[in-house]
N, C-alpha and C positions, 0 to 999 in steps of 0.2 A: 394605455401604453405599456411596453415590452418591458418584461423584467429584464433586469442587470444580471448578466452573465456569473457564476459564482467566481469568483478570483480564488486559481489552488496554489499551494507551494508545494514542487515536489522535492522530497527529501531520500537521496540516496539516488544516486545514477550508476547503479551497476545492471545486469541484465533483466531484471525484472519491469527496469522503468520503461522501457520500450514496449510494452504489451499494453500497460498505462496510458504511454503517450499514444499510442493508436486509439484506446477508445475516448481519449478525451481529442482529438482531433476529430474522430466521428460525431464528436458531440460539441463542436467547436461554439454554438449558436447557445448552450448553456453554460460553458465552463470556458476560462481564459487563465492560462498558466500565467503568474505574475512574479513567481520566484522559484531558481532551482539551488539545491542546497547539496553540497555535497564535501567534506571534508579533501579531497581532490579537487581543488578549483579548477584543474584542465579538462575533467571529467563532466564538472557541470556548464563549463562553457563549450563544450562538447555539444553535450543535449541541449542547451541554450541556442545554439546553432540549427538546429531542427525545427525549431519553433515557428510560426508565421512571424515574417517581418513585422509584421504591425506592433508585436508586441515586444519587439525590441527598440522599438522607437524612444523617443524623451514624450512621455504624457503620464496620465498618473496610471494607467494600466501598462506601464513599460515593463519589461520583464529583468528583473537583478537576480545576479550571482551571488551566492552567501558559501562560504565554507565551516557555517555553523549555524545550527538551528536556533538559539539563544541569538543570534544576530539577525537572523530573518523574523523570528518574534520581535524584536525590538523595532525593527523596519515595521513591520505588521500590517502590510499594503496583501492580503489575503484573507479568504473567509475561510478556508478550507488547508485541511494539509492530507497528502497522501507520503507516508511512512514505508521507504523500502528497504530496510536496512538490515545487516545480520539480526540474528534473532534477541541476542544479548543486550542487543542495544534499545531494541522495542519497550521495556520499561521505562527507562529515562526521558528516552524521545517520547512517548505516548503520553505521560505524564505531564512533559513541559507542557504540549499541546495544548492538553485539556484544561491545564491550569490559566494557560493565556485564553482560553475563551473561543478557540477554533476548535470548527465541524474537524471529525477525523476519520480517515480513513488507514486502518493497520493492515499491511500486509501480511499474510499469513505464515508461519500459526501465529497465535497471540503473543506466546513470548516463548522461551527458552526453557523456563521452569515452571509448575506448577505455583511455586509462591511468586513470583512475578507475573503470570495469568491473576493473580487474587489480587494483589496490586492494583493492578493496573484496571482490572474490573471496580475495584472499590472507588477508583478516581472516576470512573463512567457514570457509574452510579450516582455518584454527589451533582454531576451535570444537570443542569435544568434547560437550558436550550441550545443544546449543541445536539449534532447527529455522532456517533460512536457507531464504526461498523470495521468487522474485522473482514479483510478481504476474503472468504471462503468462497470461492467461486465454484468447487463442485456440487454444491446446490442446484445450482440454476442448469447444469448439463443435461440434456434431453432425456437422458438413459435414467438419472436421479429424480427426473421430475415425474417421469413415467412411473417409476416404482413407486413414488409417494402417491401418485394418483391412484393405484391399485393396491395401495394397502387401504388408505384414505374409504376408498367405495366400496373397499369389502369383498372384493371379485378374488382375490387371493388369499382368504380367510386374515387371521390373527399371525404373523410371524413369529416364529419361536428362533429364527437362527438367522443369519445374515453374512456374508463374506462377501468381500468387494477386492479386486485386484486392479490397481491402476499400475502402472511404470511407465518410465520414462528413459532413455538412455541419455544418460549426459552428453554423448557422443551427439546426440540429434538436436537439431534446431540451431538456435543461435546460442545454449547453454555450455557448449563444449570447449571454448577458448578461455571462459572466465573459471570455468570448474575444472579446467586440464592441472592446473598446481595442487598437488596432494597438499601442499600447507593452508590452502581457502578456508576461511572460516566454516563453511559450509560441512566437512570431515572431521571437526572438532565439537564433540557431545557438550563442552562444556560452554561454547559460544552457538551453537547450532540448536542443542536440545538433544533428546532421544527417539523424537518420532511424533508422532501425535498427540497434541494435548489439548 
């Protein structure tokens, strides 16, 4: 008997959700989106329209649109949550998901302050039967994997210094439109954080 696909709630319908959606569509045999959550109902409905028609029909697996995570969790017909919201919202939403017993993939960074990171980790350490992961995808990049392999094999000796540079223009890809507004949360250190945490 085939295992049931993991039912997923997508929380936050900004730019990054399209990357997660692409990955989920490539894994449609293993995951089904059953809930889309965004404070902007129009954005949530727009994303829902991109999902396979079968997920939008009347059934136990039917797709629902919500404007609050609390309402989605009250409905509860999903196993896992992918949270993709501004960084200052990570702590309250991650806490709510973990306390509700849901598996959680939290988009990077973990949070906007060290204190918020510590609080999320405290909740994550308390869970027993859930998966918690931060979407730090760079550890899976081929060049990072190769560097790890070279270090672990001893080929390059003991590293004493490392420097990495990664730059992506906000004018490239699909980031341009959303991040063009200088009042965007991304440019506010109080909401975005001050860099890598």
